[in-house]
Jmol script that loads the backbone (N, CA, C; Angstrom):
load data "model"
ATOM      1  N   MET A   1     -39.073  -9.003  28.492  1.00  0.00           N
ATOM      2  CA  MET A   1     -38.156  -8.351  27.602  1.00  0.00           C
ATOM      3  C   MET A   1     -38.544  -8.687  26.159  1.00  0.00           C
ATOM      4  N   GLU A   2     -38.503  -7.712  25.299  1.00  0.00           N
ATOM      5  CA  GLU A   2     -38.881  -7.872  23.902  1.00  0.00           C
ATOM      6  C   GLU A   2     -37.702  -7.542  23.012  1.00  0.00           C
ATOM      7  N   ASN A   3     -37.427  -8.411  22.050  1.00  0.00           N
ATOM      8  CA  ASN A   3     -36.341  -8.162  21.094  1.00  0.00           C
ATOM      9  C   ASN A   3     -36.927  -7.654  19.792  1.00  0.00           C
ATOM     10  N   ARG A   4     -36.281  -6.654  19.214  1.00  0.00           N
ATOM     11  CA  ARG A   4     -36.697  -6.175  17.905  1.00  0.00           C
ATOM     12  C   ARG A   4     -35.460  -5.956  17.045  1.00  0.00           C
ATOM     13  N   LEU A   5     -35.657  -6.001  15.751  1.00  0.00           N
ATOM     14  CA  LEU A   5     -34.548  -5.863  14.816  1.00  0.00           C
ATOM     15  C   LEU A   5     -34.411  -4.403  14.402  1.00  0.00           C
ATOM     16  N   ALA A   6     -33.220  -3.881  14.492  1.00  0.00           N
ATOM     17  CA  ALA A   6     -32.909  -2.518  14.059  1.00  0.00           C
ATOM     18  C   ALA A   6     -31.753  -2.616  13.066  1.00  0.00           C
ATOM     19  N   HIS A   7     -31.301  -1.478  12.575  1.00  0.00           N
ATOM     20  CA  HIS A   7     -30.195  -1.467  11.617  1.00  0.00           C
ATOM     21  C   HIS A   7     -29.151  -0.431  12.004  1.00  0.00           C
ATOM     22  N   GLU A   8     -27.912  -0.805  11.777  1.00  0.00           N
ATOM     23  CA  GLU A   8     -26.786   0.120  11.867  1.00  0.00           C
ATOM     24  C   GLU A   8     -26.212   0.234  10.470  1.00  0.00           C
ATOM     25  N   PHE A   9     -25.502   1.309  10.229  1.00  0.00           N
ATOM     26  CA  PHE A   9     -24.885   1.516   8.932  1.00  0.00           C
ATOM     27  C   PHE A   9     -23.387   1.673   9.146  1.00  0.00           C
ATOM     28  N   HIS A  10     -22.626   0.718   8.622  1.00  0.00           N
ATOM     29  CA  HIS A  10     -21.173   0.709   8.783  1.00  0.00           C
ATOM     30  C   HIS A  10     -20.533   1.265   7.518  1.00  0.00           C
ATOM     31  N   VAL A  11     -19.685   2.261   7.689  1.00  0.00           N
ATOM     32  CA  VAL A  11     -18.958   2.853   6.564  1.00  0.00           C
ATOM     33  C   VAL A  11     -17.505   2.394   6.666  1.00  0.00           C
ATOM     34  N   THR A  12     -17.058   1.671   5.663  1.00  0.00           N
ATOM     35  CA  THR A  12     -15.658   1.278   5.544  1.00  0.00           C
ATOM     36  C   THR A  12     -15.084   2.153   4.444  1.00  0.00           C
ATOM     37  N   TYR A  13     -13.959   2.787   4.733  1.00  0.00           N
ATOM     38  CA  TYR A  13     -13.415   3.742   3.768  1.00  0.00           C
ATOM     39  C   TYR A  13     -11.897   3.726   3.785  1.00  0.00           C
ATOM     40  N   PHE A  14     -11.313   4.151   2.657  1.00  0.00           N
ATOM     41  CA  PHE A  14      -9.867   4.263   2.537  1.00  0.00           C
ATOM     42  C   PHE A  14      -9.487   5.716   2.749  1.00  0.00           C
ATOM     43  N   ASP A  15      -8.677   5.964   3.754  1.00  0.00           N
ATOM     44  CA  ASP A  15      -8.191   7.305   4.054  1.00  0.00           C
ATOM     45  C   ASP A  15      -6.864   7.476   3.326  1.00  0.00           C
ATOM     46  N   ALA A  16      -6.903   8.172   2.193  1.00  0.00           N
ATOM     47  CA  ALA A  16      -5.708   8.346   1.361  1.00  0.00           C
ATOM     48  C   ALA A  16      -4.641   9.188   2.056  1.00  0.00           C
ATOM     49  N   ASP A  17      -5.044  10.018   3.032  1.00  0.00           N
ATOM     50  CA  ASP A  17      -4.069  10.850   3.744  1.00  0.00           C
ATOM     51  C   ASP A  17      -3.076  10.020   4.546  1.00  0.00           C
ATOM     52  N   ASN A  18      -3.565   8.934   5.187  1.00  0.00           N
ATOM     53  CA  ASN A  18      -2.645   8.117   5.988  1.00  0.00           C
ATOM     54  C   ASN A  18      -2.488   6.685   5.452  1.00  0.00           C
ATOM     55  N   GLY A  19      -3.162   6.368   4.329  1.00  0.00           N
ATOM     56  CA  GLY A  19      -3.010   5.055   3.702  1.00  0.00           C
ATOM     57  C   GLY A  19      -3.650   3.915   4.462  1.00  0.00           C
ATOM     58  N   ARG A  20      -4.706   4.200   5.248  1.00  0.00           N
ATOM     59  CA  ARG A  20      -5.342   3.156   6.051  1.00  0.00           C
ATOM     60  C   ARG A  20      -6.802   2.956   5.667  1.00  0.00           C
ATOM     61  N   ILE A  21      -7.270   1.741   5.871  1.00  0.00           N
ATOM     62  CA  ILE A  21      -8.690   1.438   5.726  1.00  0.00           C
ATOM     63  C   ILE A  21      -9.300   1.556   7.121  1.00  0.00           C
ATOM     64  N   CYS A  22     -10.363   2.340   7.228  1.00  0.00           N
ATOM     65  CA  CYS A  22     -10.985   2.615   8.521  1.00  0.00           C
ATOM     66  C   CYS A  22     -12.472   2.284   8.462  1.00  0.00           C
ATOM     67  N   SER A  23     -13.126   2.298   9.624  1.00  0.00           N
ATOM     68  CA  SER A  23     -14.545   1.990   9.697  1.00  0.00           C
ATOM     69  C   SER A  23     -15.218   2.835  10.766  1.00  0.00           C
ATOM     70  N   GLU A  24     -16.448   3.250  10.487  1.00  0.00           N
ATOM     71  CA  GLU A  24     -17.273   4.000  11.432  1.00  0.00           C
ATOM     72  C   GLU A  24     -18.689   3.438  11.371  1.00  0.00           C
ATOM     73  N   SER A  25     -19.445   3.564  12.465  1.00  0.00           N
ATOM     74  CA  SER A  25     -20.829   3.096  12.526  1.00  0.00           C
ATOM     75  C   SER A  25     -21.768   4.268  12.756  1.00  0.00           C
ATOM     76  N   PHE A  26     -22.958   4.186  12.127  1.00  0.00           N
ATOM     77  CA  PHE A  26     -23.961   5.244  12.233  1.00  0.00           C
ATOM     78  C   PHE A  26     -25.339   4.641  12.433  1.00  0.00           C
ATOM     79  N   ASP A  27     -26.233   5.430  13.026  1.00  0.00           N
ATOM     80  CA  ASP A  27     -27.600   4.978  13.270  1.00  0.00           C
ATOM     81  C   ASP A  27     -28.518   5.197  12.072  1.00  0.00           C
ATOM     82  N   SER A  28     -28.169   6.107  11.171  1.00  0.00           N
ATOM     83  CA  SER A  28     -29.034   6.362  10.021  1.00  0.00           C
ATOM     84  C   SER A  28     -28.232   6.318   8.723  1.00  0.00           C
ATOM     85  N   ARG A  29     -28.925   5.964   7.654  1.00  0.00           N
ATOM     86  CA  ARG A  29     -28.290   5.905   6.338  1.00  0.00           C
ATOM     87  C   ARG A  29     -27.841   7.299   5.898  1.00  0.00           C
ATOM     88  N   THR A  30     -28.624   8.313   6.227  1.00  0.00           N
ATOM     89  CA  THR A  30     -28.279   9.688   5.850  1.00  0.00           C
ATOM     90  C   THR A  30     -26.948  10.111   6.451  1.00  0.00           C
ATOM     91  N   GLU A  31     -26.752   9.828   7.735  1.00  0.00           N
ATOM     92  CA  GLU A  31     -25.480  10.166   8.394  1.00  0.00           C
ATOM     93  C   GLU A  31     -24.328   9.407   7.746  1.00  0.00           C
ATOM     94  N   ALA A  32     -24.547   8.130   7.455  1.00  0.00           N
ATOM     95  CA  ALA A  32     -23.503   7.297   6.846  1.00  0.00           C
ATOM     96  C   ALA A  32     -23.132   7.813   5.459  1.00  0.00           C
ATOM     97  N   GLU A  33     -24.139   8.185   4.658  1.00  0.00           N
ATOM     98  CA  GLU A  33     -23.869   8.698   3.320  1.00  0.00           C
ATOM     99  C   GLU A  33     -23.130  10.032   3.370  1.00  0.00           C
ATOM    100  N   ARG A  34     -23.518  10.890   4.303  1.00  0.00           N
ATOM    101  CA  ARG A  34     -22.843  12.182   4.458  1.00  0.00           C
ATOM    102  C   ARG A  34     -21.370  11.981   4.813  1.00  0.00           C
ATOM    103  N   PHE A  35     -21.107  11.071   5.766  1.00  0.00           N
ATOM    104  CA  PHE A  35     -19.740  10.780   6.186  1.00  0.00           C
ATOM    105  C   PHE A  35     -18.928  10.203   5.028  1.00  0.00           C
ATOM    106  N   ALA A  36     -19.505   9.242   4.307  1.00  0.00           N
ATOM    107  CA  ALA A  36     -18.807   8.609   3.189  1.00  0.00           C
ATOM    108  C   ALA A  36     -18.470   9.641   2.119  1.00  0.00           C
ATOM    109  N   SER A  37     -19.399  10.525   1.848  1.00  0.00           N
ATOM    110  CA  SER A  37     -19.179  11.560   0.847  1.00  0.00           C
ATOM    111  C   SER A  37     -18.043  12.497   1.237  1.00  0.00           C
ATOM    112  N   ARG A  38     -17.989  12.869   2.505  1.00  0.00           N
ATOM    113  CA  ARG A  38     -16.921  13.754   2.986  1.00  0.00           C
ATOM    114  C   ARG A  38     -15.553  13.100   2.904  1.00  0.00           C
ATOM    115  N   ASN A  39     -15.495  11.780   3.005  1.00  0.00           N
ATOM    116  CA  ASN A  39     -14.210  11.086   3.026  1.00  0.00           C
ATOM    117  C   ASN A  39     -13.728  10.637   1.658  1.00  0.00           C
ATOM    118  N   CYS A  40     -14.482  10.894   0.613  1.00  0.00           N
ATOM    119  CA  CYS A  40     -14.056  10.576  -0.749  1.00  0.00           C
ATOM    120  C   CYS A  40     -13.603  11.864  -1.418  1.00  0.00           C
ATOM    121  N   ARG A  41     -12.427  12.318  -1.017  1.00  0.00           N
ATOM    122  CA  ARG A  41     -11.921  13.603  -1.495  1.00  0.00           C
ATOM    123  C   ARG A  41     -10.979  13.482  -2.683  1.00  0.00           C
ATOM    124  N   SER A  42     -10.398  12.328  -2.904  1.00  0.00           N
ATOM    125  CA  SER A  42      -9.428  12.185  -3.995  1.00  0.00           C
ATOM    126  C   SER A  42      -9.772  10.954  -4.835  1.00  0.00           C
ATOM    127  N   GLU A  43      -9.053  10.781  -5.933  1.00  0.00           N
ATOM    128  CA  GLU A  43      -9.295   9.636  -6.808  1.00  0.00           C
ATOM    129  C   GLU A  43      -8.968   8.306  -6.135  1.00  0.00           C
ATOM    130  N   GLU A  44      -8.039   8.310  -5.186  1.00  0.00           N
ATOM    131  CA  GLU A  44      -7.654   7.078  -4.493  1.00  0.00           C
ATOM    132  C   GLU A  44      -8.646   6.700  -3.397  1.00  0.00           C
ATOM    133  N   SER A  45      -9.435   7.647  -2.950  1.00  0.00           N
ATOM    134  CA  SER A  45     -10.362   7.407  -1.830  1.00  0.00           C
ATOM    135  C   SER A  45     -11.591   6.620  -2.291  1.00  0.00           C
ATOM    136  N   TRP A  46     -12.130   5.814  -1.393  1.00  0.00           N
ATOM    137  CA  TRP A  46     -13.367   5.090  -1.641  1.00  0.00           C
ATOM    138  C   TRP A  46     -14.076   4.844  -0.325  1.00  0.00           C
ATOM    139  N   ALA A  47     -15.365   4.554  -0.392  1.00  0.00           N
ATOM    140  CA  ALA A  47     -16.155   4.244   0.802  1.00  0.00           C
ATOM    141  C   ALA A  47     -17.268   3.272   0.426  1.00  0.00           C
ATOM    142  N   VAL A  48     -17.572   2.358   1.350  1.00  0.00           N
ATOM    143  CA  VAL A  48     -18.636   1.377   1.169  1.00  0.00           C
ATOM    144  C   VAL A  48     -19.536   1.460   2.395  1.00  0.00           C
ATOM    145  N   ILE A  49     -20.848   1.485   2.162  1.00  0.00           N
ATOM    146  CA  ILE A  49     -21.812   1.522   3.266  1.00  0.00           C
ATOM    147  C   ILE A  49     -22.516   0.177   3.328  1.00  0.00           C
ATOM    148  N   ASP A  50     -22.467  -0.471   4.497  1.00  0.00           N
ATOM    149  CA  ASP A  50     -23.156  -1.736   4.715  1.00  0.00           C
ATOM    150  C   ASP A  50     -24.259  -1.539   5.738  1.00  0.00           C
ATOM    151  N   GLU A  51     -25.453  -2.035   5.410  1.00  0.00           N
ATOM    152  CA  GLU A  51     -26.573  -1.999   6.358  1.00  0.00           C
ATOM    153  C   GLU A  51     -26.535  -3.299   7.146  1.00  0.00           C
ATOM    154  N   VAL A  52     -26.405  -3.197   8.463  1.00  0.00           N
ATOM    155  CA  VAL A  52     -26.218  -4.368   9.317  1.00  0.00           C
ATOM    156  C   VAL A  52     -27.387  -4.484  10.299  1.00  0.00           C
ATOM    157  N   PRO A  53     -28.129  -5.596  10.249  1.00  0.00           N
ATOM    158  CA  PRO A  53     -29.210  -5.782  11.216  1.00  0.00           C
ATOM    159  C   PRO A  53     -28.632  -6.090  12.604  1.00  0.00           C
ATOM    160  N   VAL A  54     -29.206  -5.479  13.622  1.00  0.00           N
ATOM    161  CA  VAL A  54     -28.793  -5.734  14.994  1.00  0.00           C
ATOM    162  C   VAL A  54     -30.042  -5.902  15.854  1.00  0.00           C
ATOM    163  N   GLU A  55     -29.955  -6.778  16.829  1.00  0.00           N
ATOM    164  CA  GLU A  55     -31.075  -6.958  17.750  1.00  0.00           C
ATOM    165  C   GLU A  55     -30.978  -5.964  18.871  1.00  0.00           C
ATOM    166  N   GLN A  56     -32.096  -5.355  19.192  1.00  0.00           N
ATOM    167  CA  GLN A  56     -32.145  -4.452  20.321  1.00  0.00           C
ATOM    168  C   GLN A  56     -33.150  -5.010  21.313  1.00  0.00           C
ATOM    169  N   ALA A  57     -32.736  -5.153  22.536  1.00  0.00           N
ATOM    170  CA  ALA A  57     -33.630  -5.651  23.579  1.00  0.00           C
ATOM    171  C   ALA A  57     -34.352  -4.482  24.223  1.00  0.00           C
ATOM    172  N   ARG A  58     -35.659  -4.609  24.387  1.00  0.00           N
ATOM    173  CA  ARG A  58     -36.435  -3.592  25.068  1.00  0.00           C
ATOM    174  C   ARG A  58     -37.023  -4.211  26.329  1.00  0.00           C
ATOM    175  N   ILE A  59     -36.893  -3.523  27.404  1.00  0.00           N
ATOM    176  CA  ILE A  59     -37.434  -4.000  28.670  1.00  0.00           C
ATOM    177  C   ILE A  59     -38.797  -3.356  28.872  1.00  0.00           C
ATOM    178  N   ALA A  60     -39.815  -4.193  29.065  1.00  0.00           N
ATOM    179  CA  ALA A  60     -41.168  -3.678  29.283  1.00  0.00           C
ATOM    180  C   ALA A  60     -41.257  -3.030  30.651  1.00  0.00           C
ATOM    181  N   ALA A  61     -41.904  -1.901  30.696  1.00  0.00           N
ATOM    182  CA  ALA A  61     -42.045  -1.169  31.974  1.00  0.00           C
ATOM    183  C   ALA A  61     -43.261  -1.648  32.725  1.00  0.00           C
TER     184      ALA A  61
END
end "model"
wireframe off; spacefill off
backbone 0.3
color backbone group
């Protein structure tokens, strides 16, 4: 088994419609940025994207 380092992109954002802070995870920065942009619709809204390293195990065939 081989371990390699990959990245996830976590978007934490404030949903002004319901007054809650929420979080979503994405495999690519592009998807995360698109999501964050869509959720910043008002002056009260905000979003933060964090790049998080994760280990992925690969099983040799």
